C-alpha positions, 0 to 999 in steps of 0.5 A: 654788871659789876659782879660779872666783871669781878667774876671775870677778873677772879677767873682770869686771876685763877687761870694765871695763878694755875699757869704760874704755879704749874710752871714753877712746879714743872710739868710732864710734857709730851715727848714728841712736843719736847723733841720738836721744840728742842729742835728749834734754834737757840735764841737770845730770848728765852720763851720757855715759860711762855711755851709751857703756858701755851702747852698747858692751855692746849693740853689741859684746859677744860675746853679746847682752845685753838693754838692760833687764838692763844698765840694771837692773844700772846702777841697782842700782850707783847706788842705794848712792851715791844712798842715801848722798847722801840722795836723796829720790826713790823708788829702786825699780828702774824698768821698762826695757822698750821699745826701747834708746832708750826704756829709756835715756831712762827710766834717765837721767830717773830717775837725773837726778831722783834725783841732783837730789834728793840732797845731791850726789855726785861723779858720776864716782867715786861714781855713774858708775863703780859703774854702769859696773862693774855693767853690766860684771859683768852682761855676764860672768854 
């Protein structure tokens, strides 16, 4: 049992490491996705790293992953930090159905709303990293 937990931890860690290194090195994204995401409004919260992790897992992970599963995991990863920052909006999980772009738009709109109605967060370490970590974990299940 301990060996299985250790293996699961190692797989989670390796997936997260690949995501972070890919984000740092940059990546080639689908032109249609890039254009679609560029059309989203500019907001105070930069979700670019989270979006790139989402795209990487959808496009390059060995086994197909549903966009709704990734975004639900990311949402659950963000909720503790948003609660700690006293976000005043409803933090119940949204419906992430529809195309991957529609699901992302729902996610980013709701995260931005929650972030804007909070006492403030260090978005990189307190919000972005837990969201990416949660997506990496769901990919290894």
